[in-house]
C-alpha positions as CSV (number, residue, x, y, z in Angstrom):
1,M,-6.2,32.7,55.6
2,A,-6.1,30.0,52.9
3,F,-8.6,27.7,51.4
4,T,-6.8,24.3,51.2
5,P,-9.0,21.8,49.5
6,F,-6.1,19.5,48.6
7,E,-4.6,19.2,52.1
8,S,-8.0,19.1,53.8
9,G,-9.3,16.5,51.3
10,M,-6.3,14.3,51.8
11,G,-6.7,14.6,55.6
12,G,-10.4,13.6,55.2
13,I,-9.4,10.5,53.2
14,L,-7.0,9.5,55.9
15,I,-9.6,9.9,58.6
16,G,-12.1,7.9,56.6
17,L,-9.5,5.2,56.0
18,S,-8.8,5.0,59.7
19,A,-12.5,4.6,60.5
20,A,-13.0,2.0,57.8
21,L,-10.0,-0.1,58.9
22,A,-11.1,0.0,62.6
23,F,-14.6,-1.1,61.7
24,L,-13.6,-3.8,59.1
25,I,-10.7,-5.3,61.0
26,D,-11.7,-4.8,64.7
27,G,-15.4,-4.0,64.5
28,K,-14.8,-0.7,66.3
29,I,-16.4,2.8,65.8
30,T,-13.8,5.5,65.8
31,G,-15.6,8.1,67.9
32,I,-12.7,9.7,69.7
33,S,-14.9,10.8,72.6
34,G,-16.2,7.3,72.9
35,I,-12.6,5.9,72.9
36,A,-10.8,8.4,75.1
37,G,-13.5,8.9,77.7
38,P,-14.1,5.2,78.7
39,F,-10.4,4.5,78.5
40,L,-9.5,7.3,80.9
41,R,-12.4,6.4,83.2
42,G,-11.2,2.8,83.3
43,V,-7.6,3.9,84.2
44,V,-8.8,6.3,86.9
45,L,-11.1,3.7,88.5
46,C,-8.5,1.0,88.1
47,E,-11.0,-1.2,86.2
48,P,-9.8,-4.7,85.1
49,W,-7.9,-4.6,81.8
50,N,-9.8,-6.3,79.0
51,H,-9.6,-6.5,75.2
52,G,-11.8,-3.5,74.7
53,Q,-9.7,-1.3,77.1
54,A,-6.5,-2.5,75.4
55,W,-7.8,-1.7,72.0
56,K,-8.7,1.9,73.1
57,G,-5.3,2.3,74.7
58,L,-3.4,1.1,71.6
59,F,-5.6,3.3,69.3
60,L,-4.8,6.4,71.5
61,V,-1.1,5.5,71.3
62,G,-1.3,5.6,67.5
63,L,-3.3,8.8,67.6
64,A,-0.5,10.4,69.7
65,L,2.1,9.2,67.2
66,G,0.2,10.7,64.3
67,G,0.0,14.0,66.2
68,L,3.8,13.8,66.9
69,A,4.5,13.2,63.2
70,N,2.5,16.4,62.4
71,L,4.3,18.3,65.1
72,C,7.7,17.4,63.7
73,L,7.0,17.5,60.0
74,N,3.8,19.6,59.5
75,Q,3.8,22.0,62.5
76,D,3.1,25.3,60.7
77,F,0.0,24.0,59.1
78,A,-1.3,21.5,61.7
79,F,-0.3,23.4,64.9
80,P,-0.2,27.2,64.3
81,E,-0.2,29.5,67.3
82,A,-3.3,29.3,69.4
83,F,-5.5,32.4,70.1
84,S,-4.5,34.3,73.2
85,Y,-7.8,33.8,75.0
86,H,-8.2,34.0,78.8
87,P,-7.6,30.5,80.3
88,L,-11.0,30.5,81.9
89,R,-12.5,30.8,78.4
90,Y,-10.7,27.6,77.3
91,V,-11.8,25.9,80.5
92,V,-15.5,26.7,79.9
93,A,-15.1,25.7,76.2
94,G,-13.7,22.4,77.3
95,I,-16.5,21.7,79.7
96,C,-19.1,22.6,77.0
97,V,-17.4,20.2,74.5
98,G,-17.2,17.4,76.9
99,S,-20.8,17.8,78.1
100,G,-22.0,18.1,74.5
101,T,-20.3,14.9,73.4
102,R,-21.7,13.2,76.4
103,L,-25.2,14.5,75.9
104,G,-25.1,13.8,72.1
105,R,-23.6,10.4,72.6
106,G,-20.7,11.1,70.2
107,C,-18.4,13.6,68.5
108,T,-17.6,14.7,65.0
109,S,-15.9,11.5,64.0
110,G,-18.3,9.1,65.6
111,H,-21.5,10.7,64.3
112,G,-20.1,12.2,61.2
113,I,-17.6,9.8,59.6
114,C,-19.1,6.6,61.1
115,G,-22.8,7.5,61.9
116,L,-23.8,9.2,58.7
117,P,-22.9,6.3,56.4
118,R,-24.8,3.9,58.8
119,F,-27.9,6.1,58.2
120,S,-28.2,6.6,62.0
121,L,-31.0,9.0,62.7
122,R,-29.1,10.1,65.9
123,S,-26.1,11.1,63.7
124,W,-28.2,12.8,61.1
125,I,-29.7,15.0,63.8
126,A,-26.4,15.4,65.8
127,V,-24.2,16.6,63.0
128,P,-26.3,19.5,61.7
129,T,-27.1,20.4,65.3
130,F,-23.6,20.8,66.5
131,M,-22.5,22.5,63.3
132,A,-25.4,25.0,63.6
133,V,-24.7,25.7,67.3
134,A,-20.9,26.1,66.6
135,G,-21.6,28.5,63.7
136,G,-24.1,30.4,65.8
137,T,-21.6,30.8,68.6
138,I,-19.0,32.3,66.1
139,A,-21.7,34.6,64.8
140,I,-22.4,35.9,68.3
141,T,-18.8,36.3,69.5
142,R,-17.5,37.8,66.3
143,H,-20.4,39.7,64.8
144,A,-23.0,40.4,67.5
145,L,-21.0,40.9,70.6
146,K,-17.8,41.7,68.8
147,V,-15.8,39.9,71.5
148,D,-13.5,38.5,68.9
149,V,-12.0,40.2,65.8
150,Q,-14.6,40.6,63.1
151,K,-13.4,40.0,59.6
152,P,-15.1,41.4,56.4
153,W,-17.0,38.8,54.4
154,K,-15.0,37.0,51.7
155,V,-14.2,33.4,50.7
156,A,-10.6,32.4,51.3
157,E,-8.3,32.1,48.3
158,V,-7.4,28.6,47.2
159,Q,-3.8,27.8,48.0
160,L,-1.5,24.7,48.0
161,V,0.2,25.2,51.4
162,N,2.0,22.0,52.0
163,W,1.4,19.1,49.6
164,K,4.4,17.0,50.5
165,F,3.4,15.9,54.0
166,P,-0.2,14.9,53.0
167,V,1.1,12.9,50.0
168,G,3.8,11.2,52.2
169,A,1.2,10.5,54.9
170,M,-1.1,9.0,52.3
171,A,1.6,6.7,50.9
172,V,2.7,5.5,54.4
173,S,-1.0,4.9,55.4
174,A,-1.7,2.9,52.3
175,I,1.3,0.7,52.9
176,L,0.4,0.2,56.5
177,A,-3.3,-0.6,55.7
178,A,-2.2,-3.2,53.1
179,S,0.3,-4.7,55.4
180,L,-2.4,-5.3,58.1
181,L,-4.2,-7.7,55.9
182,R,-1.0,-9.9,55.6
183,L,-0.3,-10.1,59.3
184,P,-1.1,-13.2,61.4
185,G,-4.3,-12.8,63.3
186,K,-2.8,-12.5,66.8
187,I,-0.3,-9.9,65.8
188,R,-2.9,-8.0,63.8
189,T,-5.0,-7.8,66.9
190,Y,-2.4,-5.5,68.6
191,V,-1.0,-3.8,65.5
192,A,-4.4,-2.8,63.9
193,P,-5.5,-0.3,66.5
194,V,-2.2,1.4,66.6
195,V,-2.2,1.8,62.8
196,S,-5.8,3.0,62.8
197,G,-5.0,5.6,65.5
198,L,-1.8,6.7,63.6
199,I,-3.7,7.2,60.3
200,F,-6.4,9.1,62.2
201,G,-3.8,11.4,63.8
202,L,-2.1,12.0,60.5
203,G,-5.4,12.9,59.0
204,L,-6.3,15.4,61.7
205,G,-3.1,17.3,61.1
206,C,-3.2,17.1,57.3
207,S,-6.7,18.3,57.1
208,G,-6.3,21.4,59.4
209,M,-8.7,20.0,62.0
210,T,-6.1,20.8,64.6
211,S,-5.8,24.4,63.6
212,Q,-8.0,26.7,65.8
213,A,-8.1,29.5,63.2
214,K,-9.1,27.1,60.4
215,V,-12.0,25.7,62.4
216,F,-13.2,29.1,63.4
217,D,-13.0,30.5,59.9
218,F,-14.9,27.5,58.6
219,L,-17.7,28.2,61.0
220,D,-17.7,31.9,60.2
221,V,-19.9,31.8,57.1
222,G,-20.8,35.5,57.6
223,G,-17.2,36.6,57.7
224,A,-13.9,35.4,56.3
225,W,-15.1,32.0,55.3
226,D,-12.7,29.1,54.7
227,P,-14.6,26.1,53.4
228,S,-11.7,23.7,53.7
229,L,-13.1,21.6,56.4
230,A,-16.1,20.7,54.3
231,F,-13.6,18.7,52.2
232,V,-12.6,16.8,55.3
233,M,-16.1,15.5,55.9
234,G,-16.9,15.0,52.3
235,C,-13.7,13.1,51.4
236,G,-13.8,11.2,54.7
237,L,-17.3,9.9,53.9
238,C,-16.3,8.9,50.4
239,V,-13.9,6.4,52.1
240,S,-15.9,5.3,55.1
241,F,-19.3,5.1,53.4
242,P,-18.7,1.7,51.6
243,A,-17.3,0.1,54.7
244,F,-20.2,1.0,56.9
245,F,-23.0,0.9,54.4
246,F,-22.2,-2.5,53.0
247,Y,-20.6,-4.3,56.0
248,D,-22.8,-3.1,58.8
249,K,-25.0,-6.2,59.0
250,A,-26.1,-8.1,62.0
251,D,-24.6,-11.4,60.7
252,R,-21.2,-10.0,59.9
253,K,-18.0,-10.4,62.0
254,A,-14.9,-8.2,62.0
255,L,-11.8,-9.7,60.3
256,C,-10.2,-10.3,63.7
257,G,-13.3,-12.4,64.6
258,G,-15.0,-10.1,67.0
259,N,-18.5,-8.7,66.8
260,L,-19.1,-5.4,65.1
261,E,-20.0,-2.4,67.3
262,R,-23.4,-1.3,66.2
263,P,-24.6,1.6,68.3
264,P,-28.4,2.2,68.2
265,K,-29.5,4.3,65.3
266,F,-32.5,5.7,67.1
267,G,-32.9,7.0,70.7
268,N,-30.2,6.5,73.2
């Protein structure tokens, strides 16, 4: 167990950069559940292909490429061995996550990285709610029912596990982001979502958000606590906040010319 503020902070910056780029250039909210769900539904139902569906598909291609880069160059940190739970437990967990994102109208990225800087009341309720429920679930399974291994309380030690990949990913992402602004409009329409997805995928792996153990230890504040993922949200907001707070206006247009996605801040 390691507290990795550098790697997690760099990953958070990448995720925030992805969200800012998608919003400023294409006017899109990078809520992964709101991208993947409608895209897959459209594919299954054979719905007509439109610009919105194409954008989602290209973003998901970039997201997969970012994951592949982590798998090839950052596997030990981004994709350590998963816990050997019963398959049924994973199935139930997946159903709960999917139902929760549907009921809450968003996920960690949509509500956290995009919704909080918009001062959306829905997001300011959703984020602490799903954090509290997740933390409570860990407290029950690890400490109350002792279904999982209970670890004695301590804060993880700060370690620099793998600085080369986050630094390289940051350099590549900065070059790609700057290059987008120089592309002709029609080409940028197709390249921008791929780049946004790629940067998001790189950020997920760099930050440790793809590590099951790291997520669990972050939520286990009563056990072996690893606060790394707090740096993901904090650093991500430092990048996404200016884009959403200052540009989220009714009269603004995305750089590609489309309207900005502006989900309701109150109610459904």
